[in-house]
LOSEMAR-185169 format. One record per atom (N, C-alpha, C, CB): y, x, z; chain; residue in three letters; residue number from 1. Coordinates in steps of 0.05 Angstrom, whole numbers, always signed. Each point is the difference from the previous one (the first is absolute). Glycine has a CB too. Layout:
BEGIN
<pt <Y X Z> A ala NUM> ...
//
This chain:
BEGIN
<pt <+768 +2359 +1732> A met 1> <pt <+24 -12 +6> A met 1> <pt <+3 -30 -7> A met 1> <pt <+17 +45 -8> A met 1> <pt <-14 -55 +23> A thr 2> <pt <+4 -36 -8> A thr 2> <pt <+26 -5 +11> A thr 2> <pt <-50 -21 +3> A thr 2> <pt <+58 +4 -25> A ile 3> <pt <+25 -13 +3> A ile 3> <pt <-2 -28 +15> A ile 3> <pt <+15 +26 -42> A ile 3> <pt <-2 -26 +60> A lys 4> <pt <+7 -29 +16> A lys 4> <pt <+19 -25 -14> A lys 4> <pt <-1 +34 +42> A lys 4> <pt <-7 -54 -50> A lys 5> <pt <+15 -15 -17> A lys 5> <pt <+22 -10 +31> A lys 5> <pt <-45 -18 -51> A lys 5> <pt <+71 +15 +48> A lys 6> <pt <+16 -18 +25> A lys 6> <pt <-7 -33 -10> A lys 6> <pt <+50 +40 +11> A lys 6> <pt <-59 -54 +14> A ser 7> <pt <-7 -22 -10> A ser 7> <pt <+30 -14 +3> A ser 7> <pt <-56 +0 +13> A ser 7> <pt <+62 -22 -31> A pro 8> <pt <+29 -6 -1> A pro 8> <pt <+0 -19 +22> A pro 8> <pt <+12 +7 -49> A pro 8> <pt <+17 -5 +67> A lys 9> <pt <+12 -10 +17> A lys 9> <pt <-6 -37 +4> A lys 9> <pt <+33 +49 -11> A lys 9> <pt <-35 -66 +23> A ile 10> <pt <+4 -29 -7> A ile 10> <pt <+21 -5 +16> A ile 10> <pt <-46 -16 -12> A ile 10> <pt <+63 +3 +2> A lys 11> <pt <+24 -6 +6> A lys 11> <pt <+0 -36 +7> A lys 11> <pt <+19 +46 -33> A lys 11> <pt <-11 -50 +68> A lys 12> <pt <+2 -15 +1> A lys 12> <pt <+22 -23 -4> A lys 12> <pt <-30 +28 +16> A lys 12> <pt <+24 -58 -22> A lys 13> <pt <+18 -7 -13> A lys 13> <pt <+18 -17 +21> A lys 13> <pt <-27 +4 -43> A lys 13> <pt <+54 +3 +49> A arg 14> <pt <+11 -13 +26> A arg 14> <pt <+1 -29 -11> A arg 14> <pt <+31 +43 +21> A arg 14> <pt <-40 -69 +3> A gly 15> <pt <+10 -22 +4> A gly 15> <pt <+24 -8 +1> A gly 15> <pt <-31 +2 +14> A gly 15> <pt <+33 -22 -12> A tyr 16> <pt <+30 -15 -1> A tyr 16> <pt <+22 +6 +29> A tyr 16> <pt <-29 -44 -31> A tyr 16> <pt <+17 +39 +46> A ser 17> <pt <+3 +6 +29> A ser 17> <pt <+8 +28 +4> A ser 17> <pt <-34 -34 +11> A ser 17> <pt <+16 +55 -28> A glu 18> <pt <+12 +28 +11> A glu 18> <pt <+20 +6 -15> A glu 18> <pt <-38 +18 +16> A glu 18> <pt <+43 -33 -44> A lys 19> <pt <+20 +9 -11> A lys 19> <pt <+27 -12 +11> A lys 19> <pt <-32 +9 -38> A lys 19> <pt <+29 -35 +44> A leu 20> <pt <+29 -8 +15> A leu 20> <pt <+7 +17 +28> A leu 20> <pt <-8 -52 -18> A leu 20> <pt <-11 +60 +35> A val 21> <pt <+3 +16 +20> A val 21> <pt <+14 +22 -11> A val 21> <pt <-38 -16 +24> A val 21> <pt <+28 +35 -50> A leu 22> <pt <+4 +29 -8> A leu 22> <pt <+37 -17 -8> A leu 22> <pt <-65 +36 -25> A leu 22> <pt <+75 -60 +15> A val 23> <pt <+24 -1 -12> A val 23> <pt <+14 -7 +23> A val 23> <pt <-12 -11 -47> A val 23> <pt <+11 +1 +80> A val 24> <pt <+12 -6 +18> A val 24> <pt <+0 +24 +15> A val 24> <pt <-10 -46 -4> A val 24> <pt <-1 +64 +1> A ile 25> <pt <+1 +20 +4> A ile 25> <pt <+22 +26 -11> A ile 25> <pt <-43 -25 +8> A ile 25> <pt <+42 +31 -28> A ile 26> <pt <+21 +7 -13> A ile 26> <pt <+21 -17 -3> A ile 26> <pt <-27 +24 -19> A ile 26> <pt <+26 -53 +19> A trp 27> <pt <+31 -15 +5> A trp 27> <pt <+18 +16 +26> A trp 27> <pt <-23 -54 -16> A trp 27> <pt <+2 +57 +36> A val 28> <pt <+9 +2 +33> A val 28> <pt <+3 +33 -9> A val 28> <pt <-32 -44 +40> A val 28> <pt <+22 +56 -56> A ile 29> <pt <+11 +25 +6> A ile 29> <pt <+27 +9 -11> A ile 29> <pt <-43 +8 +3> A ile 29> <pt <+50 -30 -23> A ser 30> <pt <+22 +0 -16> A ser 30> <pt <+22 -11 +12> A ser 30> <pt <-27 -1 -35> A ser 30> <pt <+27 -23 +48> A val 31> <pt <+16 -13 +24> A val 31> <pt <+10 +17 +23> A val 31> <pt <-28 -38 -10> A val 31> <pt <+15 +54 +15> A phe 32> <pt <-4 +23 +24> A phe 32> <pt <+18 +19 -1> A phe 32> <pt <-43 -5 +2> A phe 32> <pt <+43 +18 -39> A glu 33> <pt <+16 +26 -5> A glu 33> <pt <+20 -17 +1> A glu 33> <pt <-24 +37 -27> A glu 33> <pt <+27 -57 +18> A arg 34> <pt <+32 -15 -17> A arg 34> <pt <+18 +2 +31> A arg 34> <pt <-23 -48 -47> A arg 34> <pt <+4 +43 +69> A gly 35> <pt <+6 +0 +25> A gly 35> <pt <+14 +25 +8> A gly 35> <pt <-36 -28 +7> A gly 35> <pt <+19 +44 -14> A leu 36> <pt <+13 +26 +10> A leu 36> <pt <+18 +4 -7> A leu 36> <pt <-28 +15 +5> A leu 36> <pt <+32 -20 -36> A tyr 37> <pt <+29 +16 -18> A tyr 37> <pt <+20 -18 +13> A tyr 37> <pt <-18 +13 -55> A tyr 37> <pt <+16 -35 +62> A phe 38> <pt <+24 -21 +7> A phe 38> <pt <+7 +16 +26> A phe 38> <pt <-15 -52 -20> A phe 38> <pt <+5 +60 +43> A ala 39> <pt <-1 +3 +22> A ala 39> <pt <+23 +24 -7> A ala 39> <pt <-52 -21 +20> A ala 39> <pt <+35 +48 -33> A phe 40> <pt <+15 +26 -4> A phe 40> <pt <+24 -7 -13> A phe 40> <pt <-39 +27 -4> A phe 40> <pt <+37 -40 -11> A lys 41> <pt <+34 -3 -17> A lys 41> <pt <+17 -10 +7> A lys 41> <pt <-13 -1 -29> A lys 41> <pt <+7 -20 +50> A asn 42> <pt <+28 -16 +15> A asn 42> <pt <-7 +7 +35> A asn 42> <pt <+7 -50 -42> A asn 42> <pt <-22 +66 +41> A tyr 43> <pt <+1 +13 +34> A tyr 43> <pt <+1 -23 +16> A tyr 43> <pt <+27 +43 -7> A tyr 43> <pt <-53 -59 -2> A ser 44> <pt <-2 -22 +16> A ser 44> <pt <-28 +0 +22> A ser 44> <pt <+28 -24 -41> A ser 44> <pt <-38 +14 +52> A glu 45> <pt <-20 +0 +27> A glu 45> <pt <-8 -30 +1> A glu 45> <pt <+24 +42 +32> A glu 45> <pt <-12 -58 -35> A asn 46> <pt <-9 -28 +13> A asn 46> <pt <-23 -11 -26> A asn 46> <pt <+56 -15 +31> A asn 46> <pt <-54 +37 -54> A ile 47> <pt <-25 -18 -31> A ile 47> <pt <-20 +2 +20> A ile 47> <pt <+8 +21 -60> A ile 47> <pt <-12 -3 +75> A trp 48> <pt <-30 +8 +13> A trp 48> <pt <-11 -27 +15> A trp 48> <pt <+12 +56 +9> A trp 48> <pt <+6 -73 +6> A met 49> <pt <-13 -25 +11> A met 49> <pt <-10 -16 -23> A met 49> <pt <+29 -1 +40> A met 49> <pt <-20 +8 -57> A tyr 50> <pt <-9 -22 -20> A tyr 50> <pt <-26 +4 -22> A tyr 50> <pt <+54 -10 +4> A tyr 50> <pt <-51 +39 -11> A ile 51> <pt <-18 +2 -20> A ile 51> <pt <-31 +20 +12> A ile 51> <pt <+50 -6 -39> A ile 51> <pt <-47 +13 +63> A ile 52> <pt <-28 +8 +12> A ile 52> <pt <-14 -23 +12> A ile 52> <pt <+16 +45 +11> A ile 52> <pt <-3 -60 +4> A pro 53> <pt <-20 -34 +0> A pro 53> <pt <-10 -10 -25> A pro 53> <pt <+30 -18 +35> A pro 53> <pt <-11 +14 -56> A ala 54> <pt <-4 -17 -24> A ala 54> <pt <-21 +21 -14> A ala 54> <pt <+52 -29 -6> A ala 54> <pt <-53 +52 +0> A val 55> <pt <-19 +20 -15> A val 55> <pt <-25 -4 +17> A val 55> <pt <+35 +37 -18> A val 55> <pt <-33 -34 +46> A gly 56> <pt <-28 -4 +16> A gly 56> <pt <-12 -27 +1> A gly 56> <pt <+14 +35 +29> A gly 56> <pt <+5 -62 -30> A thr 57> <pt <-13 -22 -4> A thr 57> <pt <-25 -4 -24> A thr 57> <pt <+44 -12 +19> A thr 57> <pt <-23 +16 -44> A ile 58> <pt <-8 -3 -30> A ile 58> <pt <-21 +13 -3> A ile 58> <pt <+39 -4 -17> A ile 58> <pt <-42 +36 +32> A leu 59> <pt <-24 +14 -5> A leu 59> <pt <-19 -6 +8> A leu 59> <pt <+17 +26 -4> A leu 59> <pt <-15 -34 +35> A ser 60> <pt <-26 +0 +12> A ser 60> <pt <-16 -22 -5> A ser 60> <pt <+19 +24 +32> A ser 60> <pt <+1 -49 -48> A ala 61> <pt <-10 -36 -3> A ala 61> <pt <-15 +12 -30> A ala 61> <pt <+50 -46 +26> A ala 61> <pt <-44 +69 -38> A ala 62> <pt <-15 -2 -24> A ala 62> <pt <-27 +11 +7> A ala 62> <pt <+40 +5 -32> A ala 62> <pt <-38 +20 +45> A ile 63> <pt <-28 +14 +2> A ile 63> <pt <-15 -20 +23> A ile 63> <pt <+18 +57 -12> A ile 63> <pt <-3 -69 +26> A gly 64> <pt <-16 -17 +16> A gly 64> <pt <-16 -30 -15> A gly 64> <pt <+38 +22 +39> A gly 64> <pt <-25 -35 -68> A leu 65> <pt <-15 -7 -20> A leu 65> <pt <-24 +1 -13> A leu 65> <pt <+31 +2 +5> A leu 65> <pt <-25 +33 -8> A his 66> <pt <-23 +13 -13> A his 66> <pt <-19 +7 +10> A his 66> <pt <+22 +11 -19> A his 66> <pt <-20 -7 +50> A ile 67> <pt <-27 -4 +9> A ile 67> <pt <-9 -19 +10> A ile 67> <pt <+2 +34 +3> A ile 67> <pt <+7 -63 +2> A trp 68> <pt <-9 -25 +6> A trp 68> <pt <-16 +1 -28> A trp 68> <pt <+40 -26 +34> A trp 68> <pt <-27 +22 -52> A lys 69> <pt <-9 -3 -27> A lys 69> <pt <-33 +10 -2> A lys 69> <pt <+53 +10 -18> A lys 69> <pt <-47 +15 +22> A thr 70> <pt <-21 +24 -13> A thr 70> <pt <-28 -5 +18> A thr 70> <pt <+41 +44 -13> A thr 70> <pt <-28 -63 +45> A lys 71> <pt <-21 -2 +22> A lys 71> <pt <-13 -23 -10> A lys 71> <pt <+23 +20 +41> A lys 71> <pt <-5 -43 -50> A ala 72> <pt <-23 -25 -5> A ala 72> <pt <-10 +0 -27> A ala 72> <pt <+23 -30 +30> A ala 72> <pt <-15 +55 -53> A glu 73> <pt <-19 +4 -19> A glu 73> <pt <-29 +3 +3> A glu 73> <pt <+36 +17 -14> A glu 73> <pt <-37 +5 +41> A asn 74> <pt <-20 +23 +5> A asn 74> <pt <-19 -31 +22> A asn 74> <pt <+38 +72 +1> A asn 74> <pt <-28 -84 +13> A val 75> <pt <-13 -20 +13> A val 75> <pt <-10 -14 -26> A val 75> <pt <+29 -3 +48> A val 75> <pt <-26 -9 -71> A ile 76> <pt <-16 -12 -17> A ile 76> <pt <-20 +17 -15> A ile 76> <pt <+35 -31 -1> A ile 76> <pt <-28 +55 -4> A lys 77> <pt <-23 +20 -7> A lys 77> <pt <-22 +0 +15> A lys 77> <pt <+30 +26 -15> A lys 77> <pt <-20 -22 +51> A ile 78> <pt <-20 +5 +13> A ile 78> <pt <-20 -23 +6> A ile 78> <pt <+29 +34 +13> A ile 78> <pt <-15 -56 -13> A ser 79> <pt <-16 -24 +9> A ser 79> <pt <-25 -6 -26> A ser 79> <pt <+48 -22 +30> A ser 79> <pt <-31 +20 -57> A ala 80> <pt <-20 +5 -24> A ala 80> <pt <-26 +12 +2> A ala 80> <pt <+37 +3 -20> A ala 80> <pt <-35 +29 +32> A asn 81> <pt <-24 +17 +7> A asn 81> <pt <-27 -12 +12> A asn 81> <pt <+36 +30 +6> A asn 81> <pt <-53 -36 -16> A pro 82> <pt <-26 -1 +8> A pro 82> <pt <-3 +3 +27> A pro 82> <pt <-11 +14 -39> A pro 82> <pt <+12 +16 +35> A asp 83> <pt <-14 +13 +32> A asp 83> <pt <+19 +9 +22> A asp 83> <pt <-38 +19 -26> A asp 83> <pt <+54 -41 +18> A tyr 84> <pt <+28 +4 +21> A tyr 84> <pt <-13 -25 +21> A tyr 84> <pt <+55 +16 -39> A tyr 84> <pt <-54 -9 +60> A asp 85> <pt <-3 -25 +27> A asp 85> <pt <+26 -18 +3> A asp 85> <pt <-30 +33 +31> A asp 85> <pt <+27 -58 -43> A ala 86> <pt <+23 -20 -2> A ala 86> <pt <+8 -5 +39> A ala 86> <pt <-23 -30 -60> A ala 86> <pt <+11 +22 +80> A glu 87> <pt <+0 -3 +24> A glu 87> <pt <+14 +29 +10> A glu 87> <pt <-42 -37 -1> A glu 87> <pt <+32 +58 -10> A gln 88> <pt <+19 +28 +10> A gln 88> <pt <+33 -3 -16> A gln 88> <pt <-52 +39 +3> A gln 88> <pt <+52 -41 -28> A met 89> <pt <+25 -15 -9> A met 89> <pt <+22 -7 +18> A met 89> <pt <-28 -16 -28> A met 89> <pt <+14 -12 +33> A lys 90> <pt <+12 -23 +12> A lys 90> <pt <+8 +7 +31> A lys 90> <pt <-30 -32 -34> A lys 90> <pt <+16 +46 +48> A glu 91> <pt <+9 +15 +32> A glu 91> <pt <+21 +15 -8> A glu 91> <pt <-45 +6 +26> A glu 91> <pt <+33 +16 -49> A gln 92> <pt <+26 +21 +4> A gln 92> <pt <+28 -15 -14> A gln 92> <pt <-36 +49 -7> A gln 92> <pt <+35 -64 -4> A leu 93> <pt <+23 -15 -4> A leu 93> <pt <+17 -11 +17> A leu 93> <pt <-22 -6 -29> A leu 93> <pt <+5 -12 +41> A lys 94> <pt <+9 -8 +23> A lys 94> <pt <+11 +18 +32> A lys 94> <pt <-30 -33 -28> A lys 94> <pt <+20 +49 +22> A asn 95> <pt <+8 +23 +23> A asn 95> <pt <+25 +12 -13> A asn 95> <pt <-51 +14 +18> A asn 95> <pt <+54 -14 -39> A glu 96> <pt <+24 +17 -16> A glu 96> <pt <+26 -22 +0> A glu 96> <pt <-37 +31 -36> A glu 96> <pt <+37 -56 +33> A met 97> <pt <+12 -24 +6> A met 97> <pt <+15 -6 +24> A met 97> <pt <-34 -10 -25> A met 97> <pt <+18 +13 +49> A met 98> <pt <-2 -8 +25> A met 98> <pt <+13 +29 +18> A met 98> <pt <-47 -38 -12> A met 98> <pt <+38 +61 +8> A tyr 99> <pt <+2 +20 +13> A tyr 99> <pt <+23 +28 -15> A tyr 99> <pt <-54 -23 +19> A tyr 99> <pt <+48 +17 -41> A gly 100> <pt <+24 +19 -22> A gly 100> <pt <-21 +24 -1> A gly 100> <pt <+61 -12 +19> A gly 100> <pt <-85 +4 -29> A gly 101> <pt <-27 +20 -6> A gly 101> <pt <-8 +17 +20> A gly 101> <pt <+12 +2 -43> A gly 101> <pt <-20 -11 +63> A val 102> <pt <-13 +18 +26> A val 102> <pt <-32 -2 -8> A val 102> <pt <+41 -13 +44> A val 102> 
//
């Protein structure tokens, strides 16, 4: 009977933008919870007209910024790869910019 050793898990170091998005998500959740508390404490319904659009805008902007930054970093990595066809990459980026990823 042999005993298998477990390989150590490698933790991925989080980048600045990932930490920033995490902080924004935590902040948005806390603002939403405070809005819930205020709405139920004061029997107010009109707070939802302000909370939901504000929270949605901030959260979607943070996630969109992270995705855009990650894509820009990946384009640099792909273009640095000597096996990747540069013309194919230019054509693909052009199509994404003109037609939205078709």
